[in-house]
N, CA, C and O atoms as CSV, one atom per row, in Angstrom:
chain,resi,resn,atom,element,x,y,z
A,1,MET,N,N,83.059,25.156,33.936
A,1,MET,CA,C,84.245,24.551,33.347
A,1,MET,C,C,84.116,24.655,31.819
A,1,MET,O,O,83.079,24.318,31.247
A,2,ASN,N,N,85.177,25.122,31.183
A,2,ASN,CA,C,85.139,25.218,29.727
A,2,ASN,C,C,85.645,23.924,29.094
A,2,ASN,O,O,86.115,23.019,29.784
A,3,SER,N,N,85.539,23.857,27.768
A,3,SER,CA,C,85.909,22.632,27.046
A,3,SER,C,C,87.355,22.240,27.285
A,3,SER,O,O,87.660,21.054,27.411
A,4,GLU,N,N,88.243,23.209,27.349
A,4,GLU,CA,C,89.664,22.924,27.591
A,4,GLU,C,C,89.862,22.264,28.956
A,4,GLU,O,O,90.679,21.355,29.095
A,5,ASP,N,N,89.115,22.722,29.961
A,5,ASP,CA,C,89.260,22.180,31.313
A,5,ASP,C,C,88.824,20.717,31.386
A,5,ASP,O,O,89.373,19.947,32.174
A,6,PHE,N,N,87.847,20.331,30.577
A,6,PHE,CA,C,87.374,18.945,30.584
A,6,PHE,C,C,88.472,17.972,30.150
A,6,PHE,O,O,88.447,16.796,30.514
A,7,LEU,N,N,89.439,18.473,29.367
A,7,LEU,CA,C,90.504,17.600,28.885
A,7,LEU,C,C,91.644,17.428,29.879
A,7,LEU,O,O,92.551,16.632,29.637
A,8,LYS,N,N,91.619,18.152,30.987
A,8,LYS,CA,C,92.647,17.976,32.013
A,8,LYS,C,C,92.384,16.670,32.753
A,8,LYS,O,O,91.239,16.331,33.054
A,9,LEU,N,N,93.445,15.955,33.037
A,9,LEU,CA,C,93.335,14.640,33.663
A,9,LEU,C,C,92.529,14.686,34.961
A,9,LEU,O,O,91.692,13.816,35.204
A,10,ASP,N,N,92.775,15.682,35.781
A,10,ASP,CA,C,92.072,15.774,37.065
A,10,ASP,C,C,90.574,16.028,36.914
A,10,ASP,O,O,89.829,15.889,37.884
A,11,ASN,N,N,90.127,16.393,35.734
A,11,ASN,CA,C,88.710,16.638,35.487
A,11,ASN,C,C,88.036,15.496,34.725
A,11,ASN,O,O,86.875,15.618,34.334
A,12,GLN,N,N,88.734,14.412,34.515
A,12,GLN,CA,C,88.212,13.264,33.782
A,12,GLN,C,C,87.571,12.284,34.763
A,12,GLN,O,O,88.277,11.616,35.520
A,13,LEU,N,N,86.254,12.194,34.756
A,13,LEU,CA,C,85.559,11.247,35.622
A,13,LEU,C,C,85.994,9.819,35.314
A,13,LEU,O,O,86.184,9.013,36.225
A,14,CYS,N,N,86.149,9.509,34.031
A,14,CYS,CA,C,86.560,8.146,33.661
A,14,CYS,C,C,87.917,7.809,34.266
A,14,CYS,O,O,88.125,6.676,34.700
A,15,PHE,N,N,88.847,8.762,34.306
A,15,PHE,CA,C,90.149,8.493,34.899
A,15,PHE,C,C,90.037,8.334,36.413
A,15,PHE,O,O,90.684,7.461,36.990
A,16,ALA,N,N,89.236,9.155,37.050
A,16,ALA,CA,C,89.071,9.047,38.507
A,16,ALA,C,C,88.502,7.677,38.875
A,16,ALA,O,O,88.944,7.065,39.847
A,17,ILE,N,N,87.528,7.196,38.109
A,17,ILE,CA,C,86.932,5.876,38.370
A,17,ILE,C,C,87.963,4.779,38.112
A,17,ILE,O,O,88.079,3.838,38.897
A,18,TYR,N,N,88.704,4.897,37.025
A,18,TYR,CA,C,89.744,3.927,36.691
A,18,TYR,C,C,90.802,3.861,37.792
A,18,TYR,O,O,91.154,2.776,38.253
A,19,ALA,N,N,91.309,5.024,38.212
A,19,ALA,CA,C,92.348,5.072,39.243
A,19,ALA,C,C,91.817,4.550,40.576
A,19,ALA,O,O,92.524,3.843,41.294
A,20,CYS,N,N,90.591,4.893,40.903
A,20,CYS,CA,C,89.972,4.410,42.138
A,20,CYS,C,C,89.842,2.889,42.121
A,20,CYS,O,O,90.126,2.227,43.120
A,21,SER,N,N,89.418,2.344,40.998
A,21,SER,CA,C,89.289,0.898,40.860
A,21,SER,C,C,90.641,0.210,41.069
A,21,SER,O,O,90.729,-0.810,41.754
A,22,ARG,N,N,91.679,0.773,40.479
A,22,ARG,CA,C,93.024,0.196,40.637
A,22,ARG,C,C,93.482,0.252,42.098
A,22,ARG,O,O,94.088,-0.697,42.596
A,23,GLU,N,N,93.193,1.358,42.777
A,23,GLU,CA,C,93.603,1.496,44.173
A,23,GLU,C,C,92.826,0.543,45.087
A,23,GLU,O,O,93.392,-0.019,46.024
A,24,ILE,N,N,91.548,0.365,44.817
A,24,ILE,CA,C,90.758,-0.585,45.615
A,24,ILE,C,C,91.273,-2.000,45.392
A,24,ILE,O,O,91.398,-2.774,46.341
A,25,THR,N,N,91.573,-2.341,44.143
A,25,THR,CA,C,92.121,-3.666,43.849
A,25,THR,C,C,93.459,-3.854,44.565
A,25,THR,O,O,93.739,-4.935,45.083
A,26,ARG,N,N,94.273,-2.821,44.593
A,26,ARG,CA,C,95.563,-2.886,45.296
A,26,ARG,C,C,95.347,-3.080,46.804
A,26,ARG,O,O,96.090,-3.817,47.451
A,27,LEU,N,N,94.340,-2.423,47.347
A,27,LEU,CA,C,94.007,-2.567,48.765
A,27,LEU,C,C,93.550,-3.991,49.077
A,27,LEU,O,O,93.896,-4.539,50.123
A,28,TYR,N,N,92.774,-4.590,48.171
A,28,TYR,CA,C,92.253,-5.947,48.360
A,28,TYR,C,C,93.334,-7.023,48.170
A,28,TYR,O,O,93.225,-8.122,48.715
A,29,ARG,N,N,94.370,-6.698,47.396
A,29,ARG,CA,C,95.343,-7.705,46.959
A,29,ARG,C,C,95.952,-8.544,48.086
A,29,ARG,O,O,96.009,-9.764,47.932
A,30,PRO,N,N,96.410,-7.976,49.208
A,30,PRO,CA,C,97.010,-8.839,50.244
A,30,PRO,C,C,96.050,-9.915,50.767
A,30,PRO,O,O,96.459,-11.048,51.018
A,31,ILE,N,N,94.805,-9.562,50.924
A,31,ILE,CA,C,93.822,-10.546,51.405
A,31,ILE,C,C,93.526,-11.564,50.311
A,31,ILE,O,O,93.439,-12.763,50.580
A,32,LEU,N,N,93.371,-11.088,49.076
A,32,LEU,CA,C,93.109,-12.006,47.968
A,32,LEU,C,C,94.300,-12.938,47.739
A,32,LEU,O,O,94.117,-14.111,47.413
A,33,ASP,N,N,95.522,-12.416,47.911
A,33,ASP,CA,C,96.708,-13.273,47.783
A,33,ASP,C,C,96.679,-14.384,48.828
A,33,ASP,O,O,97.010,-15.533,48.538
A,34,LYS,N,N,96.279,-14.027,50.044
A,34,LYS,CA,C,96.186,-15.020,51.113
A,34,LYS,C,C,95.143,-16.085,50.772
A,34,LYS,O,O,95.304,-17.252,51.128
A,35,LEU,N,N,94.078,-15.682,50.083
A,35,LEU,CA,C,93.028,-16.614,49.659
A,35,LEU,C,C,93.384,-17.317,48.353
A,35,LEU,O,O,92.657,-18.199,47.894
A,36,GLU,N,N,94.514,-16.917,47.756
A,36,GLU,CA,C,94.976,-17.449,46.472
A,36,GLU,C,C,93.968,-17.196,45.349
A,36,GLU,O,O,93.674,-18.072,44.536
A,37,LEU,N,N,93.447,-15.954,45.336
A,37,LEU,CA,C,92.464,-15.547,44.337
A,37,LEU,C,C,92.905,-14.276,43.639
A,37,LEU,O,O,93.574,-13.429,44.231
A,38,THR,N,N,92.526,-14.149,42.375
A,38,THR,CA,C,92.639,-12.866,41.691
A,38,THR,C,C,91.349,-12.093,41.965
A,38,THR,O,O,90.370,-12.657,42.455
A,39,TYR,N,N,91.360,-10.806,41.647
A,39,TYR,CA,C,90.150,-10.012,41.868
A,39,TYR,C,C,88.978,-10.521,41.016
A,39,TYR,O,O,87.872,-10.639,41.545
A,40,PRO,N,N,89.164,-10.830,39.718
A,40,PRO,CA,C,88.043,-11.381,38.942
A,40,PRO,C,C,87.533,-12.719,39.508
A,40,PRO,O,O,86.331,-12.982,39.476
A,41,GLN,N,N,88.431,-13.555,40.020
A,41,GLN,CA,C,87.998,-14.812,40.647
A,41,GLN,C,C,87.168,-14.524,41.902
A,41,GLN,O,O,86.159,-15.184,42.153
A,42,PHE,N,N,87.598,-13.540,42.679
A,42,PHE,CA,C,86.836,-13.147,43.868
A,42,PHE,C,C,85.437,-12.673,43.475
A,42,PHE,O,O,84.454,-13.046,44.115
A,43,LEU,N,N,85.345,-11.860,42.436
A,43,LEU,CA,C,84.036,-11.376,41.989
A,43,LEU,C,C,83.147,-12.526,41.521
A,43,LEU,O,O,81.941,-12.528,41.769
A,44,THR,N,N,83.744,-13.492,40.851
A,44,THR,CA,C,82.993,-14.665,40.404
A,44,THR,C,C,82.450,-15.433,41.595
A,44,THR,O,O,81.286,-15.833,41.603
A,45,LEU,N,N,83.285,-15.639,42.597
A,45,LEU,CA,C,82.811,-16.310,43.814
A,45,LEU,C,C,81.723,-15.491,44.490
A,45,LEU,O,O,80.757,-16.047,45.012
A,46,THR,N,N,81.876,-14.178,44.483
A,46,THR,CA,C,80.890,-13.302,45.121
A,46,THR,C,C,79.497,-13.507,44.531
A,46,THR,O,O,78.519,-13.625,45.271
A,47,VAL,N,N,79.403,-13.552,43.190
A,47,VAL,CA,C,78.077,-13.747,42.590
A,47,VAL,C,C,77.568,-15.162,42.851
A,47,VAL,O,O,76.363,-15.368,42.995
A,48,LEU,N,N,78.473,-16.140,42.914
A,48,LEU,CA,C,78.033,-17.510,43.209
A,48,LEU,C,C,77.632,-17.663,44.675
A,48,LEU,O,O,76.724,-18.438,44.977
A,49,TRP,N,N,78.277,-16.952,45.586
A,49,TRP,CA,C,77.846,-16.980,46.985
A,49,TRP,C,C,76.450,-16.384,47.112
A,49,TRP,O,O,75.662,-16.805,47.958
A,50,GLU,N,N,76.153,-15.415,46.278
A,50,GLU,CA,C,74.845,-14.765,46.333
A,50,GLU,C,C,73.757,-15.594,45.650
A,50,GLU,O,O,72.658,-15.732,46.186
A,51,TYR,N,N,74.054,-16.147,44.474
A,51,TYR,CA,C,73.025,-16.821,43.674
A,51,TYR,C,C,73.100,-18.352,43.692
A,51,TYR,O,O,72.162,-19.017,43.253
A,52,GLU,N,N,74.188,-18.909,44.185
A,52,GLU,CA,C,74.420,-20.348,44.326
A,52,GLU,C,C,74.669,-21.073,43.005
A,52,GLU,O,O,75.656,-21.799,42.884
A,53,ARG,N,N,73.812,-20.895,42.032
A,53,ARG,CA,C,73.952,-21.596,40.746
A,53,ARG,C,C,73.575,-20.634,39.634
A,53,ARG,O,O,72.483,-20.068,39.627
A,54,LEU,N,N,74.503,-20.457,38.683
A,54,LEU,CA,C,74.283,-19.549,37.567
A,54,LEU,C,C,74.811,-20.169,36.291
A,54,LEU,O,O,75.665,-21.055,36.326
A,55,THR,N,N,74.303,-19.704,35.171
A,55,THR,CA,C,74.893,-20.107,33.898
A,55,THR,C,C,76.134,-19.241,33.667
A,55,THR,O,O,76.294,-18.176,34.264
A,56,VAL,N,N,76.997,-19.727,32.793
A,56,VAL,CA,C,78.176,-18.943,32.422
A,56,VAL,C,C,77.722,-17.597,31.851
A,56,VAL,O,O,78.317,-16.558,32.136
A,57,LYS,N,N,76.678,-17.631,31.054
A,57,LYS,CA,C,76.146,-16.394,30.462
A,57,LYS,C,C,75.701,-15.408,31.543
A,57,LYS,O,O,75.984,-14.214,31.451
A,58,ASP,N,N,75.003,-15.909,32.567
A,58,ASP,CA,C,74.545,-15.039,33.657
A,58,ASP,C,C,75.721,-14.414,34.399
A,58,ASP,O,O,75.696,-13.228,34.728
A,59,ILE,N,N,76.748,-15.215,34.660
A,59,ILE,CA,C,77.928,-14.691,35.351
A,59,ILE,C,C,78.573,-13.597,34.508
A,59,ILE,O,O,78.947,-12.546,35.028
A,60,GLY,N,N,78.702,-13.845,33.219
A,60,GLY,CA,C,79.274,-12.850,32.326
A,60,GLY,C,C,78.500,-11.547,32.337
A,60,GLY,O,O,79.092,-10.468,32.346
A,61,GLU,N,N,77.184,-11.644,32.336
A,61,GLU,CA,C,76.355,-10.434,32.360
A,61,GLU,C,C,76.490,-9.691,33.683
A,61,GLU,O,O,76.578,-8.463,33.699
A,62,LEU,N,N,76.506,-10.422,34.787
A,62,LEU,CA,C,76.626,-9.784,36.094
A,62,LEU,C,C,77.975,-9.102,36.298
A,62,LEU,O,O,78.058,-8.055,36.940
A,63,LEU,N,N,79.033,-9.706,35.747
A,63,LEU,CA,C,80.387,-9.188,35.952
A,63,LEU,C,C,80.920,-8.387,34.768
A,63,LEU,O,O,82.058,-7.918,34.799
A,64,TYR,N,N,80.103,-8.226,33.720
A,64,TYR,CA,C,80.516,-7.493,32.519
A,64,TYR,C,C,81.759,-8.131,31.899
A,64,TYR,O,O,82.693,-7.433,31.504
A,65,LEU,N,N,81.759,-9.457,31.819
A,65,LEU,CA,C,82.871,-10.191,31.218
A,65,LEU,C,C,82.366,-10.995,30.028
A,65,LEU,O,O,81.273,-11.560,30.073
A,66,ASP,N,N,83.168,-11.044,28.958
A,66,ASP,CA,C,82.785,-11.856,27.809
A,66,ASP,C,C,83.227,-13.292,28.043
A,66,ASP,O,O,84.052,-13.564,28.915
A,67,SER,N,N,82.678,-14.197,27.268
A,67,SER,CA,C,82.961,-15.622,27.475
A,67,SER,C,C,84.426,-15.955,27.201
A,67,SER,O,O,84.958,-16.901,27.781
A,68,GLY,N,N,85.079,-15.199,26.335
A,68,GLY,CA,C,86.494,-15.426,26.059
A,68,GLY,C,C,87.376,-15.162,27.268
A,68,GLY,O,O,88.440,-15.767,27.406
A,69,THR,N,N,86.950,-14.277,28.133
A,69,THR,CA,C,87.661,-13.987,29.378
A,69,THR,C,C,87.188,-14.920,30.482
A,69,THR,O,O,87.989,-15.439,31.260
A,70,LEU,N,N,85.896,-15.125,30.539
A,70,LEU,CA,C,85.288,-15.871,31.633
A,70,LEU,C,C,85.589,-17.367,31.587
A,70,LEU,O,O,85.916,-17.957,32.617
A,71,THR,N,N,85.485,-17.981,30.429
A,71,THR,CA,C,85.651,-19.440,30.332
A,71,THR,C,C,87.017,-19.924,30.826
A,71,THR,O,O,87.063,-20.866,31.618
A,72,PRO,N,N,88.131,-19.321,30.396
A,72,PRO,CA,C,89.422,-19.789,30.924
A,72,PRO,C,C,89.546,-19.607,32.443
A,72,PRO,O,O,90.133,-20.444,33.128
A,73,MET,N,N,88.992,-18.513,32.956
A,73,MET,CA,C,89.041,-18.282,34.397
A,73,MET,C,C,88.228,-19.346,35.138
A,73,MET,O,O,88.670,-19.863,36.164
A,74,LEU,N,N,87.045,-19.671,34.620
A,74,LEU,CA,C,86.225,-20.703,35.255
A,74,LEU,C,C,86.926,-22.051,35.226
A,74,LEU,O,O,86.831,-22.820,36.183
A,75,LYS,N,N,87.629,-22.347,34.138
A,75,LYS,CA,C,88.386,-23.603,34.057
A,75,LYS,C,C,89.466,-23.648,35.130
A,75,LYS,O,O,89.661,-24.679,35.773
A,76,ARG,N,N,90.176,-22.523,35.329
A,76,ARG,CA,C,91.212,-22.468,36.373
A,76,ARG,C,C,90.585,-22.641,37.758
A,76,ARG,O,O,91.129,-23.342,38.611
A,77,MET,N,N,89.447,-22.002,37.970
A,77,MET,CA,C,88.773,-22.104,39.268
A,77,MET,C,C,88.248,-23.517,39.505
A,77,MET,O,O,88.217,-23.992,40.640
A,78,GLU,N,N,87.839,-24.179,38.438
A,78,GLU,CA,C,87.399,-25.566,38.562
A,78,GLU,C,C,88.592,-26.458,38.922
A,78,GLU,O,O,88.460,-27.374,39.734
A,79,ALA,N,N,89.754,-26.192,38.319
A,79,ALA,CA,C,90.968,-26.950,38.640
A,79,ALA,C,C,91.401,-26.703,40.088
A,79,ALA,O,O,92.044,-27.556,40.699
A,80,MET,N,N,91.046,-25.533,40.635
A,80,MET,CA,C,91.356,-25.209,42.039
A,80,MET,C,C,90.321,-25.819,42.985
A,80,MET,O,O,90.426,-25.667,44.202
A,81,ASP,N,N,89.321,-26.510,42.427
A,81,ASP,CA,C,88.237,-27.141,43.181
A,81,ASP,C,C,87.355,-26.126,43.914
A,81,ASP,O,O,86.855,-26.398,45.006
A,82,LEU,N,N,87.172,-24.949,43.299
A,82,LEU,CA,C,86.304,-23.922,43.886
A,82,LEU,C,C,84.894,-23.985,43.324
A,82,LEU,O,O,83.936,-23.563,43.972
A,83,LEU,N,N,84.775,-24.514,42.111
A,83,LEU,CA,C,83.467,-24.584,41.461
A,83,LEU,C,C,83.452,-25.747,40.501
A,83,LEU,O,O,84.486,-26.332,40.177
A,84,SER,N,N,82.252,-26.068,40.053
A,84,SER,CA,C,82.098,-27.094,39.014
A,84,SER,C,C,81.206,-26.535,37.918
A,84,SER,O,O,80.316,-25.720,38.163
A,85,ARG,N,N,81.469,-26.994,36.710
A,85,ARG,CA,C,80.669,-26.587,35.554
A,85,ARG,C,C,79.943,-27.815,35.047
A,85,ARG,O,O,80.538,-28.878,34.871
A,86,VAL,N,N,78.646,-27.658,34.813
A,86,VAL,CA,C,77.825,-28.788,34.377
A,86,VAL,C,C,76.974,-28.340,33.191
A,86,VAL,O,O,76.281,-27.325,33.259
A,87,ARG,N,N,77.036,-29.098,32.121
A,87,ARG,CA,C,76.212,-28.786,30.944
A,87,ARG,C,C,74.759,-29.160,31.223
A,87,ARG,O,O,74.481,-30.182,31.850
A,88,ALA,N,N,73.851,-28.333,30.757
A,88,ALA,CA,C,72.426,-28.620,30.899
A,88,ALA,C,C,72.071,-29.840,30.058
A,88,ALA,O,O,72.549,-29.986,28.934
A,89,SER,N,N,71.240,-30.703,30.600
A,89,SER,CA,C,70.874,-31.928,29.877
A,89,SER,C,C,69.994,-31.623,28.659
A,89,SER,O,O,70.007,-32.373,27.683
A,90,ASP,N,N,69.242,-30.545,28.714
A,90,ASP,CA,C,68.343,-30.208,27.614
A,90,ASP,C,C,68.979,-29.317,26.550
A,90,ASP,O,O,68.433,-29.166,25.457
A,91,ASP,N,N,70.151,-28.719,26.872
A,91,ASP,CA,C,70.805,-27.819,25.922
A,91,ASP,C,C,72.299,-27.790,26.232
A,91,ASP,O,O,72.717,-27.153,27.200
A,92,GLU,N,N,73.107,-28.471,25.420
A,92,GLU,CA,C,74.545,-28.581,25.661
A,92,GLU,C,C,75.264,-27.244,25.664
A,92,GLU,O,O,76.342,-27.111,26.243
A,93,ARG,N,N,74.659,-26.246,25.012
A,93,ARG,CA,C,75.305,-24.930,24.956
A,93,ARG,C,C,75.218,-24.216,26.290
A,93,ARG,O,O,76.012,-23.315,26.558
A,94,LYS,N,N,74.277,-24.596,27.128
A,94,LYS,CA,C,74.079,-23.951,28.423
A,94,LYS,C,C,74.921,-24.672,29.480
A,94,LYS,O,O,74.788,-25.879,29.684
A,95,VAL,N,N,75.781,-23.911,30.141
A,95,VAL,CA,C,76.652,-24.475,31.172
A,95,VAL,C,C,76.334,-23.796,32.500
A,95,VAL,O,O,76.374,-22.571,32.616
A,96,PHE,N,N,76.020,-24.614,33.490
A,96,PHE,CA,C,75.755,-24.107,34.832
A,96,PHE,C,C,77.034,-24.151,35.661
A,96,PHE,O,O,77.865,-25.043,35.492
A,97,VAL,N,N,77.179,-23.192,36.548
A,97,VAL,CA,C,78.336,-23.121,37.433
A,97,VAL,C,C,77.820,-23.145,38.867
A,97,VAL,O,O,76.922,-22.390,39.238
A,98,GLU,N,N,78.417,-24.038,39.666
A,98,GLU,CA,C,78.049,-24.169,41.081
A,98,GLU,C,C,79.316,-24.200,41.913
A,98,GLU,O,O,80.377,-24.603,41.437
A,99,LEU,N,N,79.197,-23.774,43.147
A,99,LEU,CA,C,80.328,-23.829,44.074
A,99,LEU,C,C,80.530,-25.248,44.592
A,99,LEU,O,O,79.573,-26.002,44.770
A,100,THR,N,N,81.782,-25.594,44.828
A,100,THR,CA,C,82.094,-26.834,45.531
A,100,THR,C,C,82.087,-26.520,47.024
A,100,THR,O,O,81.919,-25.365,47.417
A,101,SER,N,N,82.265,-27.517,47.835
A,101,SER,CA,C,82.321,-27.263,49.282
A,101,SER,C,C,83.499,-26.355,49.622
A,101,SER,O,O,83.400,-25.524,50.524
A,102,LYS,N,N,84.608,-26.506,48.909
A,102,LYS,CA,C,85.765,-25.626,49.131
A,102,LYS,C,C,85.419,-24.183,48.775
A,102,LYS,O,O,85.800,-23.257,49.492
A,103,GLY,N,N,84.701,-23.990,47.676
A,103,GLY,CA,C,84.287,-22.649,47.267
A,103,GLY,C,C,83.315,-22.027,48.252
A,103,GLY,O,O,83.374,-20.825,48.513
A,104,ILE,N,N,82.426,-22.834,48.795
A,104,ILE,CA,C,81.473,-22.349,49.799
A,104,ILE,C,C,82.212,-21.946,51.068
A,104,ILE,O,O,81.930,-20.898,51.650
A,105,LYS,N,N,83.160,-22.779,51.499
A,105,LYS,CA,C,83.912,-22.523,52.724
A,105,LYS,C,C,84.764,-21.263,52.614
A,105,LYS,O,O,84.966,-20.558,53.603
A,106,LEU,N,N,85.261,-20.981,51.417
A,106,LEU,CA,C,86.111,-19.812,51.205
A,106,LEU,C,C,85.389,-18.510,51.539
A,106,LEU,O,O,86.026,-17.500,51.837
A,107,ARG,N,N,84.073,-18.536,51.489
A,107,ARG,CA,C,83.282,-17.344,51.821
A,107,ARG,C,C,83.579,-16.862,53.233
A,107,ARG,O,O,83.683,-15.658,53.469
A,108,GLU,N,N,83.717,-17.786,54.168
A,108,GLU,CA,C,84.016,-17.422,55.559
A,108,GLU,C,C,85.328,-16.648,55.642
A,108,GLU,O,O,85.420,-15.648,56.354
A,109,ASP,N,N,86.337,-17.109,54.915
A,109,ASP,CA,C,87.636,-16.443,54.913
A,109,ASP,C,C,87.565,-15.083,54.225
A,109,ASP,O,O,88.275,-14.154,54.609
A,110,ALA,N,N,86.718,-14.965,53.221
A,110,ALA,CA,C,86.604,-13.716,52.458
A,110,ALA,C,C,85.870,-12.620,53.235
A,110,ALA,O,O,85.940,-11.450,52.861
A,111,LEU,N,N,85.176,-12.982,54.298
A,111,LEU,CA,C,84.435,-11.982,55.073
A,111,LEU,C,C,85.351,-10.924,55.677
A,111,LEU,O,O,84.895,-9.826,55.997
A,112,GLU,N,N,86.624,-11.235,55.836
A,112,GLU,CA,C,87.543,-10.251,56.395
A,112,GLU,C,C,87.834,-9.126,55.402
A,112,GLU,O,O,88.263,-8.044,55.802
A,113,LEU,N,N,87.604,-9.373,54.121
A,113,LEU,CA,C,87.914,-8.373,53.114
A,113,LEU,C,C,87.165,-7.060,53.348
A,113,LEU,O,O,87.808,-6.017,53.466
A,114,PRO,N,N,85.836,-7.072,53.419
A,114,PRO,CA,C,85.166,-5.780,53.657
A,114,PRO,C,C,85.501,-5.199,55.031
A,114,PRO,O,O,85.629,-3.983,55.173
A,115,GLU,N,N,85.643,-6.048,56.032
A,115,GLU,CA,C,85.963,-5.558,57.379
A,115,GLU,C,C,87.288,-4.818,57.416
A,115,GLU,O,O,87.421,-3.809,58.109
A,116,LYS,N,N,88.280,-5.321,56.664
A,116,LYS,CA,C,89.607,-4.724,56.679
A,116,LYS,C,C,89.776,-3.603,55.662
A,116,LYS,O,O,90.594,-2.705,55.864
A,117,CYS,N,N,89.022,-3.644,54.583
A,117,CYS,CA,C,89.254,-2.692,53.492
A,117,CYS,C,C,88.329,-1.486,53.501
A,117,CYS,O,O,88.786,-0.360,53.302
A,118,ILE,N,N,87.052,-1.695,53.723
A,118,ILE,CA,C,86.090,-0.591,53.611
A,118,ILE,C,C,86.402,0.577,54.547
A,118,ILE,O,O,86.204,1.724,54.147
A,119,PRO,N,N,86.882,0.340,55.780
A,119,PRO,CA,C,87.225,1.496,56.620
A,119,PRO,C,C,88.268,2.429,55.987
A,119,PRO,O,O,88.304,3.615,56.314
A,120,HIS,N,N,89.111,1.913,55.090
A,120,HIS,CA,C,90.120,2.739,54.429
A,120,HIS,C,C,89.532,3.648,53.361
A,120,HIS,O,O,90.223,4.535,52.860
A,121,PHE,N,N,88.273,3.442,53.005
A,121,PHE,CA,C,87.626,4.302,52.020
A,121,PHE,C,C,87.396,5.702,52.588
A,121,PHE,O,O,87.251,6.661,51.831
A,122,GLY,N,N,87.363,5.823,53.905
A,122,GLY,CA,C,87.147,7.126,54.529
A,122,GLY,C,C,85.739,7.648,54.364
A,122,GLY,O,O,85.521,8.859,54.332
A,123,LEU,N,N,84.781,6.744,54.258
A,123,LEU,CA,C,83.385,7.127,54.073
A,123,LEU,C,C,82.545,6.581,55.211
A,123,LEU,O,O,82.754,5.455,55.665
A,124,GLY,N,N,81.600,7.379,55.669
A,124,GLY,CA,C,80.614,6.879,56.615
A,124,GLY,C,C,79.644,5.973,55.876
A,124,GLY,O,O,79.649,5.919,54.647
A,125,LYS,N,N,78.806,5.259,56.632
A,125,LYS,CA,C,77.872,4.318,56.012
A,125,LYS,C,C,76.946,5.013,55.012
A,125,LYS,O,O,76.711,4.496,53.920
A,126,GLY,N,N,76.425,6.175,55.381
A,126,GLY,CA,C,75.544,6.923,54.480
A,126,GLY,C,C,76.258,7.367,53.218
A,126,GLY,O,O,75.707,7.272,52.122
A,127,GLU,N,N,77.495,7.856,53.371
A,127,GLU,CA,C,78.279,8.279,52.215
A,127,GLU,C,C,78.589,7.080,51.309
A,127,GLU,O,O,78.521,7.174,50.083
A,128,TYR,N,N,78.925,5.971,51.935
A,128,TYR,CA,C,79.204,4.738,51.184
A,128,TYR,C,C,77.984,4.342,50.361
A,128,TYR,O,O,78.102,4.065,49.167
A,129,MET,N,N,76.811,4.314,50.996
A,129,MET,CA,C,75.593,3.907,50.297
A,129,MET,C,C,75.222,4.909,49.206
A,129,MET,O,O,74.766,4.509,48.135
A,130,ASP,N,N,75.412,6.213,49.463
A,130,ASP,CA,C,75.140,7.229,48.446
A,130,ASP,C,C,76.051,7.059,47.234
A,130,ASP,O,O,75.596,7.122,46.092
A,131,LEU,N,N,77.346,6.842,47.494
A,131,LEU,CA,C,78.294,6.661,46.404
A,131,LEU,C,C,77.973,5.397,45.611
A,131,LEU,O,O,78.018,5.407,44.381
A,132,LEU,N,N,77.653,4.324,46.303
A,132,LEU,CA,C,77.281,3.083,45.632
A,132,LEU,C,C,76.048,3.288,44.753
A,132,LEU,O,O,76.002,2.809,43.620
A,133,PHE,N,N,75.056,3.998,45.277
A,133,PHE,CA,C,73.850,4.288,44.501
A,133,PHE,C,C,74.201,5.092,43.249
A,133,PHE,O,O,73.731,4.782,42.155
A,134,LYS,N,N,75.026,6.122,43.414
A,134,LYS,CA,C,75.397,6.967,42.270
A,134,LYS,C,C,76.202,6.184,41.230
A,134,LYS,O,O,76.011,6.371,40.029
A,135,MET,N,N,77.094,5.315,41.685
A,135,MET,CA,C,77.874,4.506,40.745
A,135,MET,C,C,76.967,3.551,39.973
A,135,MET,O,O,77.117,3.400,38.760
A,136,ASN,N,N,76.039,2.912,40.659
A,136,ASN,CA,C,75.099,2.012,39.979
A,136,ASN,C,C,74.204,2.782,39.011
A,136,ASN,O,O,73.866,2.284,37.938
A,137,GLN,N,N,73.827,3.992,39.396
A,137,GLN,CA,C,73.037,4.849,38.507
A,137,GLN,C,C,73.851,5.214,37.261
A,137,GLN,O,O,73.323,5.209,36.149
A,138,LEU,N,N,75.119,5.524,37.446
A,138,LEU,CA,C,75.997,5.851,36.334
A,138,LEU,C,C,76.152,4.650,35.395
A,138,LEU,O,O,76.098,4.800,34.174
A,139,ILE,N,N,76.342,3.471,35.965
A,139,ILE,CA,C,76.447,2.257,35.151
A,139,ILE,C,C,75.178,2.079,34.318
A,139,ILE,O,O,75.257,1.818,33.118
A,140,GLY,N,N,74.025,2.217,34.940
A,140,GLY,CA,C,72.750,2.083,34.225
A,140,GLY,C,C,72.605,3.098,33.106
A,140,GLY,O,O,72.153,2.764,32.010
A,141,ASN,N,N,72.989,4.341,33.384
A,141,ASN,CA,C,72.909,5.380,32.355
A,141,ASN,C,C,73.823,5.068,31.180
A,141,ASN,O,O,73.441,5.253,30.024
A,142,LEU,N,N,75.015,4.602,31.471
A,142,LEU,CA,C,75.970,4.287,30.408
A,142,LEU,C,C,75.516,3.075,29.602
A,142,LEU,O,O,75.736,3.023,28.392
A,143,GLN,N,N,74.899,2.122,30.240
A,143,GLN,CA,C,74.403,0.940,29.521
A,143,GLN,C,C,73.338,1.318,28.497
A,143,GLN,O,O,73.236,0.684,27.447
A,144,LYS,N,N,72.563,2.322,28.786
A,144,LYS,CA,C,71.537,2.763,27.838
A,144,LYS,C,C,72.172,3.254,26.534
A,144,LYS,O,O,71.564,3.180,25.466
A,145,VAL,N,N,73.384,3.748,26.640
A,145,VAL,CA,C,74.078,4.302,25.474
A,145,VAL,C,C,74.966,3.266,24.797
A,145,VAL,O,O,75.099,3.265,23.573
A,146,THR,N,N,75.574,2.385,25.588
A,146,THR,CA,C,76.576,1.481,25.038
A,146,THR,C,C,76.042,0.113,24.632
A,146,THR,O,O,76.755,-0.649,23.980
A,147,ARG,N,N,74.827,-0.211,24.995
A,147,ARG,CA,C,74.321,-1.555,24.661
A,147,ARG,C,C,73.246,-1.500,23.624
A,147,ARG,O,O,72.714,-2.538,23.231
C-alpha cells in the first residue's frame, strides 16, 4: 500500500475501530435502554462488578475517562441508587465508589447483554479471543506513545 492509499477511509484502522465501536454501542443500546443505563454507566458498573470497591481515580484509569467526565456520571448513578461514593477518612481527596444492592442486582439483568449481542459479531470463540488480545495489545502499544 502506498502513502496515498493510507489516506483512503477504508484503509484507516482508526476509522474502522471508531465505526465498530459505534455499531457495538448501537447493538447494546436496546438492552441498555431497558436497564436505563448509558454505555459509559454500563462500563462503570462492569468494573465495579469485577472489583467491588474502587477509587474514582482507579475507575477513570480503567475506563480511560477523566474526572471531569466521570464525576458527573457517578453523581447521576448515585442519584439512581446504583452506587455510593465515600470519602476516605485519612485523605478527603480520595473518594471510594461501591455498588448499592440495586447496583449489585442489576448485574443479573445485564448478563443478557453478552448472550444477545456477542453472537452478532460473527466470530467464533477463538476468533473473539484473538481479536480481543490484538485490541488489548494495540491499546498497550498506543499507551507507550501517548502517555
